PDB file of N, CA, C, O and CB in Angstrom:
ATOM      1  N   UNK A   1      -2.983 -25.986 -26.823  1.00  0.00           N
ATOM      2  CA  UNK A   1      -3.328 -24.840 -26.007  1.00  0.00           C
ATOM      3  C   UNK A   1      -4.375 -25.271 -24.994  1.00  0.00           C
ATOM      4  O   UNK A   1      -5.394 -25.861 -25.353  1.00  0.00           O
ATOM      5  CB  UNK A   1      -3.838 -23.662 -26.878  1.00  0.00           C
ATOM      6  N   UNK A   2      -4.121 -24.978 -23.744  1.00  0.00           N
ATOM      7  CA  UNK A   2      -5.102 -25.259 -22.718  1.00  0.00           C
ATOM      8  C   UNK A   2      -5.544 -23.969 -22.072  1.00  0.00           C
ATOM      9  O   UNK A   2      -4.735 -23.067 -21.858  1.00  0.00           O
ATOM     10  CB  UNK A   2      -4.543 -26.222 -21.674  1.00  0.00           C
ATOM     11  N   UNK A   3      -6.799 -23.876 -21.765  1.00  0.00           N
ATOM     12  CA  UNK A   3      -7.285 -22.693 -21.085  1.00  0.00           C
ATOM     13  C   UNK A   3      -8.416 -23.076 -20.153  1.00  0.00           C
ATOM     14  O   UNK A   3      -9.104 -24.078 -20.348  1.00  0.00           O
ATOM     15  CB  UNK A   3      -7.744 -21.629 -22.092  1.00  0.00           C
ATOM     16  N   UNK A   4      -8.586 -22.256 -19.145  1.00  0.00           N
ATOM     17  CA  UNK A   4      -9.632 -22.529 -18.174  1.00  0.00           C
ATOM     18  C   UNK A   4     -10.129 -21.216 -17.597  1.00  0.00           C
ATOM     19  O   UNK A   4      -9.393 -20.230 -17.570  1.00  0.00           O
ATOM     20  CB  UNK A   4      -9.123 -23.464 -17.054  1.00  0.00           C
ATOM     21  N   UNK A   5     -11.337 -21.197 -17.149  1.00  0.00           N
ATOM     22  CA  UNK A   5     -11.911 -20.015 -16.545  1.00  0.00           C
ATOM     23  C   UNK A   5     -13.141 -20.414 -15.755  1.00  0.00           C
ATOM     24  O   UNK A   5     -13.850 -21.353 -16.117  1.00  0.00           O
ATOM     25  CB  UNK A   5     -12.257 -18.959 -17.610  1.00  0.00           C
ATOM     26  N   UNK A   6     -13.388 -19.687 -14.667  1.00  0.00           N
ATOM     27  CA  UNK A   6     -14.613 -19.923 -13.929  1.00  0.00           C
ATOM     28  C   UNK A   6     -15.676 -18.920 -14.358  1.00  0.00           C
ATOM     29  O   UNK A   6     -16.770 -18.904 -13.794  1.00  0.00           O
ATOM     30  CB  UNK A   6     -14.362 -19.836 -12.415  1.00  0.00           C
ATOM     31  N   UNK A   7     -15.375 -18.090 -15.340  1.00  0.00           N
ATOM     32  CA  UNK A   7     -16.324 -17.119 -15.857  1.00  0.00           C
ATOM     33  C   UNK A   7     -16.675 -17.488 -17.292  1.00  0.00           C
ATOM     34  O   UNK A   7     -15.785 -17.728 -18.108  1.00  0.00           O
ATOM     35  CB  UNK A   7     -15.749 -15.680 -15.777  1.00  0.00           C
ATOM     36  N   UNK A   8     -17.956 -17.533 -17.601  1.00  0.00           N
ATOM     37  CA  UNK A   8     -18.374 -17.945 -18.933  1.00  0.00           C
ATOM     38  C   UNK A   8     -18.008 -16.917 -19.998  1.00  0.00           C
ATOM     39  O   UNK A   8     -17.900 -17.268 -21.173  1.00  0.00           O
ATOM     40  CB  UNK A   8     -19.862 -18.192 -18.952  1.00  0.00           C
ATOM     41  N   UNK A   9     -17.818 -15.670 -19.621  1.00  0.00           N
ATOM     42  CA  UNK A   9     -17.495 -14.637 -20.603  1.00  0.00           C
ATOM     43  C   UNK A   9     -16.022 -14.645 -20.970  1.00  0.00           C
ATOM     44  O   UNK A   9     -15.595 -13.872 -21.827  1.00  0.00           O
ATOM     45  CB  UNK A   9     -17.882 -13.272 -20.073  1.00  0.00           C
ATOM     46  N   UNK A  10     -15.236 -15.510 -20.333  1.00  0.00           N
ATOM     47  CA  UNK A  10     -13.801 -15.627 -20.589  1.00  0.00           C
ATOM     48  C   UNK A  10     -13.072 -14.310 -20.388  1.00  0.00           C
ATOM     49  O   UNK A  10     -12.156 -13.985 -21.143  1.00  0.00           O
ATOM     50  CB  UNK A  10     -13.563 -16.129 -21.995  1.00  0.00           C
ATOM     51  N   UNK A  11     -13.467 -13.554 -19.384  1.00  0.00           N
ATOM     52  CA  UNK A  11     -12.761 -12.322 -19.062  1.00  0.00           C
ATOM     53  C   UNK A  11     -11.336 -12.628 -18.616  1.00  0.00           C
ATOM     54  O   UNK A  11     -10.421 -11.842 -18.860  1.00  0.00           O
ATOM     55  CB  UNK A  11     -13.507 -11.541 -17.973  1.00  0.00           C
ATOM     56  N   UNK A  12     -11.152 -13.762 -17.968  1.00  0.00           N
ATOM     57  CA  UNK A  12      -9.819 -14.205 -17.573  1.00  0.00           C
ATOM     58  C   UNK A  12      -9.661 -15.666 -17.936  1.00  0.00           C
ATOM     59  O   UNK A  12     -10.595 -16.456 -17.797  1.00  0.00           O
ATOM     60  CB  UNK A  12      -9.576 -13.985 -16.058  1.00  0.00           C
ATOM     61  N   UNK A  13      -8.477 -16.020 -18.402  1.00  0.00           N
ATOM     62  CA  UNK A  13      -8.201 -17.425 -18.673  1.00  0.00           C
ATOM     63  C   UNK A  13      -6.694 -17.646 -18.745  1.00  0.00           C
ATOM     64  O   UNK A  13      -5.914 -16.698 -18.840  1.00  0.00           O
ATOM     65  CB  UNK A  13      -8.882 -17.877 -19.987  1.00  0.00           C
ATOM     66  N   UNK A  14      -6.308 -18.896 -18.697  1.00  0.00           N
ATOM     67  CA  UNK A  14      -4.905 -19.283 -18.732  1.00  0.00           C
ATOM     68  C   UNK A  14      -4.656 -20.059 -20.013  1.00  0.00           C
ATOM     69  O   UNK A  14      -5.390 -20.991 -20.340  1.00  0.00           O
ATOM     70  CB  UNK A  14      -4.517 -20.126 -17.482  1.00  0.00           C
ATOM     71  N   UNK A  15      -3.629 -19.671 -20.724  1.00  0.00           N
ATOM     72  CA  UNK A  15      -3.244 -20.341 -21.963  1.00  0.00           C
ATOM     73  C   UNK A  15      -1.845 -20.926 -21.768  1.00  0.00           C
ATOM     74  O   UNK A  15      -0.984 -20.290 -21.160  1.00  0.00           O
ATOM     75  CB  UNK A  15      -3.284 -19.351 -23.186  1.00  0.00           C
ATOM     76  N   UNK A  16      -1.620 -22.124 -22.280  1.00  0.00           N
ATOM     77  CA  UNK A  16      -0.308 -22.748 -22.197  1.00  0.00           C
ATOM     78  C   UNK A  16       0.298 -22.808 -23.591  1.00  0.00           C
ATOM     79  O   UNK A  16      -0.291 -23.375 -24.512  1.00  0.00           O
ATOM     80  CB  UNK A  16      -0.400 -24.166 -21.570  1.00  0.00           C
ATOM     81  N   UNK A  17       1.477 -22.218 -23.737  1.00  0.00           N
ATOM     82  CA  UNK A  17       2.212 -22.237 -25.007  1.00  0.00           C
ATOM     83  C   UNK A  17       3.596 -22.815 -24.742  1.00  0.00           C
ATOM     84  O   UNK A  17       4.364 -22.259 -23.957  1.00  0.00           O
ATOM     85  CB  UNK A  17       2.311 -20.797 -25.639  1.00  0.00           C
ATOM     86  N   UNK A  18       3.907 -23.898 -25.377  1.00  0.00           N
ATOM     87  CA  UNK A  18       5.226 -24.532 -25.230  1.00  0.00           C
ATOM     88  C   UNK A  18       5.617 -24.714 -23.770  1.00  0.00           C
ATOM     89  O   UNK A  18       6.777 -24.518 -23.406  1.00  0.00           O
ATOM     90  CB  UNK A  18       6.288 -23.704 -25.942  1.00  0.00           C
ATOM     91  N   UNK A  19       4.664 -25.083 -22.943  1.00  0.00           N
ATOM     92  CA  UNK A  19       4.931 -25.339 -21.535  1.00  0.00           C
ATOM     93  C   UNK A  19       4.954 -24.101 -20.655  1.00  0.00           C
ATOM     94  O   UNK A  19       5.167 -24.219 -19.448  1.00  0.00           O
ATOM     95  CB  UNK A  19       6.217 -26.035 -21.408  1.00  0.00           C
ATOM     96  N   UNK A  20       4.743 -22.921 -21.218  1.00  0.00           N
ATOM     97  CA  UNK A  20       4.706 -21.680 -20.442  1.00  0.00           C
ATOM     98  C   UNK A  20       3.263 -21.221 -20.288  1.00  0.00           C
ATOM     99  O   UNK A  20       2.476 -21.295 -21.232  1.00  0.00           O
ATOM    100  CB  UNK A  20       5.562 -20.573 -21.118  1.00  0.00           C
ATOM    101  N   UNK A  21       2.924 -20.749 -19.098  1.00  0.00           N
ATOM    102  CA  UNK A  21       1.556 -20.296 -18.835  1.00  0.00           C
ATOM    103  C   UNK A  21       1.437 -18.789 -19.049  1.00  0.00           C
ATOM    104  O   UNK A  21       2.285 -18.017 -18.599  1.00  0.00           O
ATOM    105  CB  UNK A  21       1.130 -20.665 -17.401  1.00  0.00           C
ATOM    106  N   UNK A  22       0.373 -18.384 -19.741  1.00  0.00           N
ATOM    107  CA  UNK A  22       0.051 -16.989 -19.963  1.00  0.00           C
ATOM    108  C   UNK A  22      -1.312 -16.737 -19.341  1.00  0.00           C
ATOM    109  O   UNK A  22      -2.293 -17.379 -19.718  1.00  0.00           O
ATOM    110  CB  UNK A  22       0.065 -16.626 -21.487  1.00  0.00           C
ATOM    111  N   UNK A  23      -1.384 -15.821 -18.405  1.00  0.00           N
ATOM    112  CA  UNK A  23      -2.616 -15.499 -17.698  1.00  0.00           C
ATOM    113  C   UNK A  23      -3.233 -14.271 -18.363  1.00  0.00           C
ATOM    114  O   UNK A  23      -2.732 -13.155 -18.221  1.00  0.00           O
ATOM    115  CB  UNK A  23      -2.352 -15.249 -16.171  1.00  0.00           C
ATOM    116  N   UNK A  24      -4.329 -14.493 -19.090  1.00  0.00           N
ATOM    117  CA  UNK A  24      -4.976 -13.437 -19.865  1.00  0.00           C
ATOM    118  C   UNK A  24      -6.050 -12.727 -19.053  1.00  0.00           C
ATOM    119  O   UNK A  24      -6.709 -13.322 -18.200  1.00  0.00           O
ATOM    120  CB  UNK A  24      -5.584 -14.013 -21.137  1.00  0.00           C
ATOM    121  N   UNK A  25      -6.204 -11.458 -19.338  1.00  0.00           N
ATOM    122  CA  UNK A  25      -7.299 -10.671 -18.786  1.00  0.00           C
ATOM    123  C   UNK A  25      -7.696  -9.630 -19.813  1.00  0.00           C
ATOM    124  O   UNK A  25      -6.857  -9.166 -20.584  1.00  0.00           O
ATOM    125  CB  UNK A  25      -6.901 -10.002 -17.435  1.00  0.00           C
ATOM    126  N   UNK A  26      -8.954  -9.264 -19.832  1.00  0.00           N
ATOM    127  CA  UNK A  26      -9.415  -8.249 -20.769  1.00  0.00           C
ATOM    128  C   UNK A  26      -9.514  -6.878 -20.119  1.00  0.00           C
ATOM    129  O   UNK A  26     -10.098  -5.958 -20.691  1.00  0.00           O
ATOM    130  CB  UNK A  26     -10.756  -8.643 -21.343  1.00  0.00           C
ATOM    131  N   UNK A  27      -8.944  -6.740 -18.925  1.00  0.00           N
ATOM    132  CA  UNK A  27      -8.918  -5.440 -18.255  1.00  0.00           C
ATOM    133  C   UNK A  27      -8.034  -4.477 -19.043  1.00  0.00           C
ATOM    134  O   UNK A  27      -7.061  -4.896 -19.669  1.00  0.00           O
ATOM    135  CB  UNK A  27      -8.408  -5.579 -16.794  1.00  0.00           C
ATOM    136  N   UNK A  28      -8.369  -3.199 -19.012  1.00  0.00           N
ATOM    137  CA  UNK A  28      -7.554  -2.176 -19.656  1.00  0.00           C
ATOM    138  C   UNK A  28      -6.189  -2.128 -18.977  1.00  0.00           C
ATOM    139  O   UNK A  28      -6.113  -2.092 -17.749  1.00  0.00           O
ATOM    140  CB  UNK A  28      -8.252  -0.787 -19.597  1.00  0.00           C
ATOM    141  N   UNK A  29      -5.113  -2.125 -19.755  1.00  0.00           N
ATOM    142  CA  UNK A  29      -3.759  -2.138 -19.212  1.00  0.00           C
ATOM    143  C   UNK A  29      -3.118  -0.763 -19.311  1.00  0.00           C
ATOM    144  O   UNK A  29      -3.282  -0.059 -20.307  1.00  0.00           O
ATOM    145  CB  UNK A  29      -2.902  -3.169 -19.941  1.00  0.00           C
ATOM    146  N   UNK A  30      -2.386  -0.390 -18.266  1.00  0.00           N
ATOM    147  CA  UNK A  30      -1.655   0.876 -18.298  1.00  0.00           C
ATOM    148  C   UNK A  30      -0.293   0.712 -18.943  1.00  0.00           C
ATOM    149  O   UNK A  30       0.285   1.686 -19.427  1.00  0.00           O
ATOM    150  CB  UNK A  30      -1.498   1.434 -16.892  1.00  0.00           C
ATOM    151  N   UNK A  31       0.229  -0.509 -18.957  1.00  0.00           N
ATOM    152  CA  UNK A  31       1.526  -0.815 -19.565  1.00  0.00           C
ATOM    153  C   UNK A  31       1.346  -1.968 -20.541  1.00  0.00           C
ATOM    154  O   UNK A  31       0.546  -2.870 -20.292  1.00  0.00           O
ATOM    155  CB  UNK A  31       2.595  -1.167 -18.478  1.00  0.00           C
ATOM    156  N   UNK A  32       2.081  -1.947 -21.650  1.00  0.00           N
ATOM    157  CA  UNK A  32       1.989  -3.001 -22.659  1.00  0.00           C
ATOM    158  C   UNK A  32       2.912  -4.158 -22.318  1.00  0.00           C
ATOM    159  O   UNK A  32       3.869  -4.000 -21.560  1.00  0.00           O
ATOM    160  CB  UNK A  32       2.327  -2.449 -24.046  1.00  0.00           C
ATOM    161  N   UNK A  33       2.618  -5.316 -22.882  1.00  0.00           N
ATOM    162  CA  UNK A  33       3.512  -6.447 -22.776  1.00  0.00           C
ATOM    163  C   UNK A  33       3.124  -7.466 -21.729  1.00  0.00           C
ATOM    164  O   UNK A  33       2.102  -7.346 -21.052  1.00  0.00           O
ATOM    165  CB  UNK A  33       4.856  -5.970 -22.497  1.00  0.00           C
ATOM    166  N   UNK A  34       3.985  -8.488 -21.616  1.00  0.00           N
ATOM    167  CA  UNK A  34       3.819  -9.567 -20.665  1.00  0.00           C
ATOM    168  C   UNK A  34       4.917  -9.466 -19.626  1.00  0.00           C
ATOM    169  O   UNK A  34       6.041  -9.074 -19.942  1.00  0.00           O
ATOM    170  CB  UNK A  34       3.841 -10.943 -21.368  1.00  0.00           C
ATOM    171  N   UNK A  35       4.601  -9.819 -18.385  1.00  0.00           N
ATOM    172  CA  UNK A  35       5.547  -9.728 -17.278  1.00  0.00           C
ATOM    173  C   UNK A  35       5.700 -11.097 -16.633  1.00  0.00           C
ATOM    174  O   UNK A  35       4.710 -11.724 -16.257  1.00  0.00           O
ATOM    175  CB  UNK A  35       5.085  -8.678 -16.235  1.00  0.00           C
ATOM    176  N   UNK A  36       6.941 -11.561 -16.505  1.00  0.00           N
ATOM    177  CA  UNK A  36       7.243 -12.868 -15.928  1.00  0.00           C
ATOM    178  C   UNK A  36       7.232 -12.778 -14.412  1.00  0.00           C
ATOM    179  O   UNK A  36       7.777 -11.833 -13.841  1.00  0.00           O
ATOM    180  CB  UNK A  36       8.605 -13.389 -16.428  1.00  0.00           C
ATOM    181  N   UNK A  37       6.620 -13.747 -13.762  1.00  0.00           N
ATOM    182  CA  UNK A  37       6.667 -13.871 -12.308  1.00  0.00           C
ATOM    183  C   UNK A  37       7.295 -15.224 -11.986  1.00  0.00           C
ATOM    184  O   UNK A  37       6.710 -16.268 -12.276  1.00  0.00           O
ATOM    185  CB  UNK A  37       5.230 -13.732 -11.663  1.00  0.00           C
ATOM    186  N   UNK A  38       8.478 -15.207 -11.391  1.00  0.00           N
ATOM    187  CA  UNK A  38       9.189 -16.436 -11.073  1.00  0.00           C
ATOM    188  C   UNK A  38       8.431 -17.269 -10.046  1.00  0.00           C
ATOM    189  O   UNK A  38       8.323 -18.487 -10.184  1.00  0.00           O
ATOM    190  CB  UNK A  38      10.584 -16.118 -10.560  1.00  0.00           C
ATOM    191  N   UNK A  39       7.907 -16.608  -9.014  1.00  0.00           N
ATOM    192  CA  UNK A  39       7.217 -17.322  -7.937  1.00  0.00           C
ATOM    193  C   UNK A  39       5.978 -18.060  -8.449  1.00  0.00           C
ATOM    194  O   UNK A  39       5.686 -19.168  -7.999  1.00  0.00           O
ATOM    195  CB  UNK A  39       6.821 -16.346  -6.830  1.00  0.00           C
ATOM    196  N   UNK A  40       5.256 -17.454  -9.378  1.00  0.00           N
ATOM    197  CA  UNK A  40       4.025 -18.053  -9.900  1.00  0.00           C
ATOM    198  C   UNK A  40       4.255 -18.788 -11.222  1.00  0.00           C
ATOM    199  O   UNK A  40       3.336 -19.405 -11.759  1.00  0.00           O
ATOM    200  CB  UNK A  40       2.962 -16.979 -10.090  1.00  0.00           C
ATOM    201  N   UNK A  41       5.487 -18.721 -11.746  1.00  0.00           N
ATOM    202  CA  UNK A  41       5.882 -19.430 -12.958  1.00  0.00           C
ATOM    203  C   UNK A  41       4.919 -19.188 -14.112  1.00  0.00           C
ATOM    204  O   UNK A  41       4.349 -20.131 -14.662  1.00  0.00           O
ATOM    205  CB  UNK A  41       5.980 -20.909 -12.680  1.00  0.00           C
ATOM    206  N   UNK A  42       4.741 -17.925 -14.475  1.00  0.00           N
ATOM    207  CA  UNK A  42       3.874 -17.603 -15.596  1.00  0.00           C
ATOM    208  C   UNK A  42       4.050 -16.167 -16.040  1.00  0.00           C
ATOM    209  O   UNK A  42       4.657 -15.351 -15.346  1.00  0.00           O
ATOM    210  CB  UNK A  42       2.431 -17.858 -15.235  1.00  0.00           C
ATOM    211  N   UNK A  43       3.507 -15.874 -17.211  1.00  0.00           N
ATOM    212  CA  UNK A  43       3.509 -14.522 -17.749  1.00  0.00           C
ATOM    213  C   UNK A  43       2.156 -13.880 -17.461  1.00  0.00           C
ATOM    214  O   UNK A  43       1.111 -14.517 -17.594  1.00  0.00           O
ATOM    215  CB  UNK A  43       3.813 -14.526 -19.276  1.00  0.00           C
ATOM    216  N   UNK A  44       2.193 -12.624 -17.069  1.00  0.00           N
ATOM    217  CA  UNK A  44       0.988 -11.909 -16.671  1.00  0.00           C
ATOM    218  C   UNK A  44       0.931 -10.554 -17.344  1.00  0.00           C
ATOM    219  O   UNK A  44       1.957  -9.994 -17.731  1.00  0.00           O
ATOM    220  CB  UNK A  44       0.929 -11.749 -15.153  1.00  0.00           C
ATOM    221  N   UNK A  45      -0.274 -10.034 -17.480  1.00  0.00           N
ATOM    222  CA  UNK A  45      -0.436  -8.650 -17.882  1.00  0.00           C
ATOM    223  C   UNK A  45      -0.070  -7.776 -16.682  1.00  0.00           C
ATOM    224  O   UNK A  45      -0.036  -8.250 -15.546  1.00  0.00           O
ATOM    225  CB  UNK A  45      -1.900  -8.363 -18.382  1.00  0.00           C
ATOM    226  N   UNK A  46       0.199  -6.522 -16.939  1.00  0.00           N
ATOM    227  CA  UNK A  46       0.668  -5.610 -15.902  1.00  0.00           C
ATOM    228  C   UNK A  46      -0.271  -5.561 -14.698  1.00  0.00           C
ATOM    229  O   UNK A  46       0.188  -5.490 -13.557  1.00  0.00           O
ATOM    230  CB  UNK A  46       0.832  -4.221 -16.476  1.00  0.00           C
ATOM    231  N   UNK A  47      -1.568  -5.598 -14.941  1.00  0.00           N
ATOM    232  CA  UNK A  47      -2.537  -5.479 -13.846  1.00  0.00           C
ATOM    233  C   UNK A  47      -2.556  -6.698 -12.927  1.00  0.00           C
ATOM    234  O   UNK A  47      -3.094  -6.622 -11.823  1.00  0.00           O
ATOM    235  CB  UNK A  47      -3.917  -5.259 -14.410  1.00  0.00           C
ATOM    236  N   UNK A  48      -1.977  -7.826 -13.362  1.00  0.00           N
ATOM    237  CA  UNK A  48      -2.076  -9.066 -12.593  1.00  0.00           C
ATOM    238  C   UNK A  48      -0.761  -9.603 -12.032  1.00  0.00           C
ATOM    239  O   UNK A  48      -0.797 -10.433 -11.124  1.00  0.00           O
ATOM    240  CB  UNK A  48      -2.677 -10.102 -13.442  1.00  0.00           C
ATOM    241  N   UNK A  49       0.376  -9.174 -12.521  1.00  0.00           N
ATOM    242  CA  UNK A  49       1.616  -9.843 -12.129  1.00  0.00           C
ATOM    243  C   UNK A  49       1.976  -9.646 -10.670  1.00  0.00           C
ATOM    244  O   UNK A  49       2.797 -10.400 -10.146  1.00  0.00           O
ATOM    245  CB  UNK A  49       2.740  -9.356 -12.978  1.00  0.00           C
ATOM    246  N   UNK A  50       1.404  -8.676  -9.999  1.00  0.00           N
ATOM    247  CA  UNK A  50       1.699  -8.409  -8.586  1.00  0.00           C
ATOM    248  C   UNK A  50       0.699  -9.055  -7.621  1.00  0.00           C
ATOM    249  O   UNK A  50       0.841  -8.902  -6.408  1.00  0.00           O
ATOM    250  CB  UNK A  50       1.726  -6.920  -8.349  1.00  0.00           C
ATOM    251  N   UNK A  51      -0.309  -9.771  -8.133  1.00  0.00           N
ATOM    252  CA  UNK A  51      -1.334 -10.356  -7.275  1.00  0.00           C
ATOM    253  C   UNK A  51      -0.756 -11.441  -6.367  1.00  0.00           C
ATOM    254  O   UNK A  51       0.197 -12.128  -6.735  1.00  0.00           O
ATOM    255  CB  UNK A  51      -2.462 -10.932  -8.124  1.00  0.00           C
ATOM    256  N   UNK A  52      -1.341 -11.587  -5.182  1.00  0.00           N
ATOM    257  CA  UNK A  52      -0.926 -12.656  -4.274  1.00  0.00           C
ATOM    258  C   UNK A  52      -1.469 -13.990  -4.769  1.00  0.00           C
ATOM    259  O   UNK A  52      -2.318 -14.033  -5.660  1.00  0.00           O
ATOM    260  CB  UNK A  52      -1.410 -12.375  -2.830  1.00  0.00           C
ATOM    261  N   UNK A  53      -0.977 -15.072  -4.188  1.00  0.00           N
ATOM    262  CA  UNK A  53      -1.451 -16.399  -4.581  1.00  0.00           C
ATOM    263  C   UNK A  53      -2.949 -16.559  -4.319  1.00  0.00           C
ATOM    264  O   UNK A  53      -3.656 -17.177  -5.114  1.00  0.00           O
ATOM    265  CB  UNK A  53      -0.672 -17.480  -3.833  1.00  0.00           C
ATOM    266  N   UNK A  54      -3.427 -16.007  -3.211  1.00  0.00           N
ATOM    267  CA  UNK A  54      -4.857 -16.093  -2.890  1.00  0.00           C
ATOM    268  C   UNK A  54      -5.688 -15.331  -3.915  1.00  0.00           C
ATOM    269  O   UNK A  54      -6.741 -15.806  -4.341  1.00  0.00           O
ATOM    270  CB  UNK A  54      -5.128 -15.545  -1.479  1.00  0.00           C
ATOM    271  N   UNK A  55      -5.218 -14.152  -4.308  1.00  0.00           N
ATOM    272  CA  UNK A  55      -5.933 -13.367  -5.310  1.00  0.00           C
ATOM    273  C   UNK A  55      -5.919 -14.058  -6.673  1.00  0.00           C
ATOM    274  O   UNK A  55      -6.898 -13.999  -7.417  1.00  0.00           O
ATOM    275  CB  UNK A  55      -5.319 -11.970  -5.423  1.00  0.00           C
ATOM    276  N   UNK A  56      -4.797 -14.718  -6.995  1.00  0.00           N
ATOM    277  CA  UNK A  56      -4.704 -15.450  -8.258  1.00  0.00           C
ATOM    278  C   UNK A  56      -5.717 -16.596  -8.303  1.00  0.00           C
ATOM    279  O   UNK A  56      -6.402 -16.785  -9.308  1.00  0.00           O
ATOM    280  CB  UNK A  56      -3.279 -15.995  -8.457  1.00  0.00           C
ATOM    281  N   UNK A  57      -5.808 -17.349  -7.224  1.00  0.00           N
ATOM    282  CA  UNK A  57      -6.747 -18.471  -7.175  1.00  0.00           C
ATOM    283  C   UNK A  57      -8.180 -17.977  -7.297  1.00  0.00           C
ATOM    284  O   UNK A  57      -9.008 -18.611  -7.951  1.00  0.00           O
ATOM    285  CB  UNK A  57      -6.573 -19.266  -5.874  1.00  0.00           C
ATOM    286  N   UNK A  58      -8.466 -16.852  -6.671  1.00  0.00           N
ATOM    287  CA  UNK A  58      -9.813 -16.285  -6.730  1.00  0.00           C
ATOM    288  C   UNK A  58     -10.158 -15.835  -8.151  1.00  0.00           C
ATOM    289  O   UNK A  58     -11.283 -16.031  -8.611  1.00  0.00           O
ATOM    290  CB  UNK A  58      -9.938 -15.103  -5.757  1.00  0.00           C
ATOM    291  N   UNK A  59      -9.193 -15.235  -8.842  1.00  0.00           N
ATOM    292  CA  UNK A  59      -9.436 -14.689 -10.170  1.00  0.00           C
ATOM    293  C   UNK A  59      -9.377 -15.762 -11.257  1.00  0.00           C
ATOM    294  O   UNK A  59     -10.220 -15.777 -12.154  1.00  0.00           O
ATOM    295  CB  UNK A  59      -8.429 -13.600 -10.470  1.00  0.00           C
ATOM    296  N   UNK A  60      -8.388 -16.661 -11.188  1.00  0.00           N
ATOM    297  CA  UNK A  60      -8.176 -17.633 -12.258  1.00  0.00           C
ATOM    298  C   UNK A  60      -8.635 -19.047 -11.902  1.00  0.00           C
ATOM    299  O   UNK A  60      -8.644 -19.924 -12.765  1.00  0.00           O
ATOM    300  CB  UNK A  60      -6.725 -17.663 -12.623  1.00  0.00           C
ATOM    301  N   UNK A  61      -9.007 -19.275 -10.674  1.00  0.00           N
ATOM    302  CA  UNK A  61      -9.470 -20.602 -10.277  1.00  0.00           C
ATOM    303  C   UNK A  61      -8.325 -21.511  -9.874  1.00  0.00           C
ATOM    304  O   UNK A  61      -7.193 -21.068  -9.682  1.00  0.00           O
ATOM    305  CB  UNK A  61     -10.250 -21.238 -11.400  1.00  0.00           C
ATOM    306  N   UNK A  62      -8.641 -22.784  -9.751  1.00  0.00           N
ATOM    307  CA  UNK A  62      -7.677 -23.776  -9.272  1.00  0.00           C
ATOM    308  C   UNK A  62      -6.578 -24.078 -10.287  1.00  0.00           C
ATOM    309  O   UNK A  62      -5.615 -24.764  -9.943  1.00  0.00           O
ATOM    310  CB  UNK A  62      -8.394 -25.052  -8.917  1.00  0.00           C
ATOM    311  N   UNK A  63      -6.686 -23.594 -11.521  1.00  0.00           N
ATOM    312  CA  UNK A  63      -5.675 -23.879 -12.527  1.00  0.00           C
ATOM    313  C   UNK A  63      -4.335 -23.308 -12.117  1.00  0.00           C
ATOM    314  O   UNK A  63      -3.285 -23.798 -12.532  1.00  0.00           O
ATOM    315  CB  UNK A  63      -6.092 -23.322 -13.879  1.00  0.00           C
ATOM    316  N   UNK A  64      -4.376 -22.279 -11.307  1.00  0.00           N
ATOM    317  CA  UNK A  64      -3.148 -21.662 -10.855  1.00  0.00           C
ATOM    318  C   UNK A  64      -2.530 -22.569  -9.839  1.00  0.00           C
ATOM    319  O   UNK A  64      -1.466 -22.260  -9.302  1.00  0.00           O
ATOM    320  CB  UNK A  64      -3.389 -20.256 -10.276  1.00  0.00           C
TER     321      UNK A  64
END
């Protein structure tokens, strides 16, 4: 499992499971589950799967 974050509180981080990336956030979610984004090649929580590439880099760092 690999994870990275630019925040020490680990509010957001990326986990790798069997070669798939999961982008975690502790924000309250309006919808349950994980959402696949083909363009970004990862699973996201509902609040994050629609973010642009620039917003992803800002939130998750260069790991994206």
